[in-house]
Phi, psi and omega in degrees: 000136180287162179299322179302311180295322180296316179297318178299315179298316179301313180299315180297319180292322175297317180296317180300313179298317179300311182295320178299319179295332179277358178095008177283149176257124180281124180256315180215150172232134180058053178284116186251141167232180179289346182270315181192189182233142173255123184299307180222136170246121184227163176240131177238104186057243182258014184251133175270125186242129177257123187245122173266123181253124178239123184232135177223154171265112182070172180235024180298329183247035178105167183266161176298327179300324182292345181274355179261093182260179182300319181297315179298315180298319180298316179297314182296316180298314179300316179296319180296315180295319177298316179301313182299318179294313181301320181272003181056040179276127178237018175268186180291151178240151178214149177242120180243164171227143171240121182247125185234134173245126179257152172280167180304335179270012177072014172274158186282126174264319181211141181218116181232135177249118179253119182263145171057062182296337182269000178075000000 
């Protein structure tokens, strides 16, 4: 496994544990379609939440937040809507991001949860 993939896995697992502690129910991890992948699909009360997890080691080359651009958001939104239709979900939907910065020893330097990115 490449360092990039390893860092991503660490971030997703940290995000998953965080969300579970907050009372979210994990429904899917790494849900893939031919268009893109949704890192985590979780349920918070009656809301289905699609979570994009961005993890980086340090911020010398930019922040994890800077990697979530309009194109990425469009893909995630499209995938989320397709998922909701496929699963016959008719409740509210939300798109969140969790941005994590790790130290070189893979311990957490910064962890931020951004809710409802689409407003």
